[in-house]
C-alpha angles and dihedrals in degrees: 000000000000124000116209127203119216105272112241099179141029088259093054092044091054091048092053092045097043111171117268090212107032119195114271122232121228095266093049091049092049093050094044094047089053090064093064115108091205091226122212108240087009115213090213089066091052090048093055112088090213093044097228112187092246100176089051094052093045090050088050091052091049092052094048095255093125095152090050088053090053091051091050089054096045093046086068103026125030089194092054097137095045092046091051086060107035104029117111087240090169089072098031127040098351091043088056095047110124091226088076087069090058090051089246125131110269121243111278091240095164093055092046089049089051091048095054097044094045088054089058096042096045093049094041090235109184109227100156142031135197110271121245108284114264092189094246128120131209129191120212119197110209133024096225125122093284094045094047092047092049090049093049094049094046093047091053087054092054103260123139104237130194120186118205110207124185093205130066092245136041135238101069115223091356085077102018105037111024124097113257093234087066101051134348125232090244094055094048094046095045091058093053089048090049093052094042091053091057104036099035102220117157124238120197111197127204084024106129117178103218111142139065089240092058090048091052092049090052092050091051093048106039133054094219137003131215121208111213094153099136118204130305138253125309113298121247121252094213094226131127115271096029093122094057125120105264098043115108139160118253095236089049091048093049092048092052091048094050092055103034096036113171091004089071106094115207123198122240100260124046132178119197116197116207147053106234133099091268089057090052091051093048093049095045092048091050090055092047090053089061104261108161096216125026119179122193106200124189129178095220135044126295088250090056095057116118092216122101112257092238090056091053090048090052090053092049090049089056092056103267119149117218121216119185138192091030122124121195114245103173139356107230125223139217117180092337094309133101113273102171145310129263113219134186121210118245137202134192111249120177090339092308129108109243128187116235110234117246093005100119119141136169131228113196118226145153100217131034117199115194114212093168101126134283131272115249123244092248097139092054095042089051089067091069114085115234096008111145123212128189126232089276091056092248121139112262114227142171098257092215099052100014089226114152129220087272098068095214091058126075126180143191143157127049095341087064104030096036097237115332130153129303088251091057090052091048090052094047094048091052093047092048091052089055088049090050090049092052092046095051096042097045 
């Protein structure tokens, strides 16, 4: 188990947040690519949501055609570099690698993907150009993975694309909500710049769409609109003390950490509430920022957590302590600040979670991080006439074309899938672009 000291400089921050998938050098890439069996009907392709031809790009790397490998990747996935870094490859392509069956380490597909795409980005290799103009315009709301992918695909097809982004930088949660040990801001932003330079789509920053008048203006100006708005801020718990100083949402915490880095000062004792991958990131990051005690508390069992097991193991290795079957009842106060959290023990009974009578206990802390899900964008989506949402407040789409119940609108990413991986958003954005193209040409 690692022990991290509070980082006091950029160098110390980078040491504490050492990259999980560091960039390969040419020798490493050559050796690793030589291990691939180049399977026929490769299971790694089937396991990739964007269906990248993985054996082909690995063979291209091995034969020295690195830019060809990058093109193979981007042909399927416009977020190829980011996905090589942040994808849970252990349960996707690498998890499907046939070498697992021989009890041999699977091919490091994610790092090879990152190697090839970084070669293209760092050299400025031109792989794509904007298609001949067809005179049609499409608005994209949100510059996250789905929005960027949609914009790239449409630009290559000859559409004039404008992305409206509420934040001051693109890439959605890749920049604003992903742990720094998975991908740096510089890496994420350089890929967007690389794609934008080739494909020519426009991004308007600090340009939130939040009113019916703005929606009407978009509808009168653009031939189709893609909704890549993601999901909203962290949901409330509905317990006493939630408004206290020292209570923050996990996504908001990760965002602040990514931009302030070592300047962000964490207190000694931190409680993270939740059992998903975002909770694991927040807990691991807290430990890496030098917090002396980090408790990850989940109301159900370890086996019921939504997080991948390797993400939980990573948090444990950073010094996080897991506590299960404990539900928060109240956040305790001292002079207006968080002093601790009162929990009650829980058990599973006939498939339901039941509180154990007289089992309350308190864990003292100075900071509470809520990783208990995010609120949906229902108020914004309600501005769009004829847009159907399901019972979970997600946008309902045709999953072949990603067209919504309002035919001029298409959607993808977290607002549709509820919060999946970057690679899912990239796939849905690309498919929606093809749906838009079909809609506007037929």
